[in-house]
C-alpha positions in Angstrom: 32.6 92.2 -57.5 29.6 92.9 -55.3 27.2 93.3 -58.3 27.7 89.7 -59.5 25.4 86.9 -58.4 26.7 84.9 -55.5 27.1 81.1 -55.7 27.6 79.2 -52.5 30.0 76.4 -53.5 30.1 73.8 -50.8 32.3 70.6 -50.9 32.6 67.6 -48.7 35.5 65.1 -48.6 34.9 62.6 -51.3 37.6 60.9 -53.3 39.2 63.0 -56.0 37.7 66.4 -54.8 41.3 67.7 -54.3 42.0 67.2 -58.0 38.9 68.6 -59.6 37.1 71.1 -57.4 39.2 74.1 -58.3 40.0 73.4 -62.0 36.8 71.5 -62.9 34.2 73.6 -61.0 35.4 76.7 -59.2 37.4 78.2 -62.1 34.6 77.6 -64.7 32.0 79.1 -62.4 34.2 82.2 -61.8 34.7 82.6 -65.5 31.0 82.4 -66.0 30.7 85.4 -63.7 29.6 83.9 -60.4 31.0 85.4 -57.2 32.0 82.3 -55.2 31.3 81.9 -51.5 33.3 78.7 -50.8 32.5 76.6 -47.7 34.0 73.2 -46.9 33.3 70.5 -44.5 36.0 70.1 -41.9 37.5 67.1 -43.6 37.4 68.7 -47.0 39.2 71.7 -45.5 42.0 69.5 -44.4 42.2 67.9 -47.9 42.1 71.2 -49.7 44.1 73.4 -47.3 47.0 73.7 -49.8 44.5 75.2 -52.4 43.0 77.9 -50.1 45.0 80.7 -51.7 44.1 79.5 -55.3 40.4 79.2 -54.3 40.5 82.5 -52.6 42.0 84.2 -55.7 38.8 83.3 -57.6 36.7 85.5 -55.3 37.0 88.4 -52.8 35.5 86.1 -50.1 37.3 83.9 -47.6 37.2 80.1 -47.8 35.1 79.0 -44.8 35.0 75.7 -42.9 34.5 77.0 -39.3 31.7 79.0 -37.7 32.1 82.6 -36.8 31.9 84.0 -33.3 28.6 85.8 -32.5 30.2 89.3 -32.5 31.9 88.7 -35.9 30.3 89.9 -39.1 29.1 87.3 -41.6 32.0 86.7 -44.1 29.7 85.7 -47.0 26.6 87.4 -48.4 23.5 85.2 -48.8 24.0 83.2 -52.0 21.6 83.4 -54.9 22.1 79.7 -55.6 24.1 76.8 -54.2 26.2 73.9 -55.6 27.1 71.1 -53.2 29.8 69.1 -54.9 30.8 66.5 -54.1 28.2 65.4 -51.5 28.9 62.2 -49.6 26.4 59.8 -48.3 27.0 61.3 -44.8 26.4 64.9 -45.9 23.4 64.0 -48.0 21.8 62.3 -45.0 22.6 65.3 -42.8 21.2 67.7 -45.3 18.0 65.7 -45.8 17.5 65.4 -42.0 18.4 69.1 -41.2 21.5 68.3 -39.2 23.8 71.3 -39.2 26.8 70.1 -37.3 29.4 72.0 -39.3 29.5 75.3 -41.2 29.0 73.7 -44.6 25.8 71.9 -43.5 24.6 75.0 -41.7 24.6 77.1 -44.8 23.1 74.3 -46.9 20.3 73.7 -44.4 19.5 77.5 -44.2 19.5 77.6 -48.0 17.1 74.6 -48.2 14.8 76.4 -45.7 14.8 79.5 -47.9 14.1 77.6 -51.1 17.4 78.7 -52.7 18.1 76.9 -56.0 20.6 74.1 -55.3 22.4 71.5 -57.3 23.9 68.5 -55.4 26.5 66.2 -57.0 26.0 62.9 -55.2 29.3 61.1 -54.9 28.3 57.9 -53.2 29.9 54.4 -53.7 27.9 51.5 -55.1 27.5 49.8 -51.7 26.5 53.0 -50.0 24.0 53.8 -52.6 22.1 50.6 -51.7 21.7 51.7 -48.1 18.0 51.6 -47.3 17.9 55.3 -46.2 19.7 56.7 -49.2 16.8 56.7 -51.6 14.6 58.3 -49.0 17.1 61.1 -48.3 17.3 61.8 -52.1 13.5 61.9 -52.2 13.4 64.5 -49.4 15.9 66.7 -51.2 14.2 66.4 -54.5 10.8 67.1 -52.9 12.4 70.3 -51.5 13.4 71.4 -55.1 17.0 70.3 -55.0 18.4 69.0 -58.2 20.5 65.9 -57.5 23.0 64.8 -60.2 25.7 62.2 -60.4 28.7 62.1 -62.7 31.0 65.1 -62.5 31.6 68.8 -62.6 30.3 69.1 -66.2 26.9 67.8 -65.2 26.8 70.3 -62.3 27.6 73.2 -64.6 24.9 72.1 -67.0 22.3 71.6 -64.3 23.0 74.9 -62.6 22.2 76.8 -65.7 18.8 75.0 -65.8 18.1 75.3 -62.1 19.1 78.9 -61.6 18.7 80.7 -65.0 17.1 83.7 -63.4 20.3 84.4 -61.3 22.9 83.2 -63.7 25.5 85.8 -64.5 25.5 87.6 -67.8 28.3 85.9 -69.8 28.6 88.9 -72.1 30.0 91.2 -69.5 
């Protein structure tokens, strides 16, 4: 599996993620040839704990949600691209501000600093979307080259092929 491009698949706890992350996003990405490096926010890990074995079966890498100890090796290679889906208002704000207070935000902030191609699926309620800081946070991310989409997994898959065509796996293999 090591010759395949690595996709960092990061998820936060937004309503419905437990029903669509694996079948709607992780499985199609794995079928496309991506080697998935799955990292979850702590709350998303609680919500998806029953699916760890199924998510892990899609890759040879462990599902992460906690940091490693300094003496431990990094369990994931550096991804070629990232998908952050779903991304809550809280996580979007943290990413835009560079707040790395959990493993998921740590890998995303590092990726943003490296300029790694990234697609963010914003899953924010109507009232939250009118918060005065939200549009500024989206502007920060877009100015950094992040593609922000709304909708669902299908839009993420479409946008990823446009954002990271140079690292996309060869679907013919």
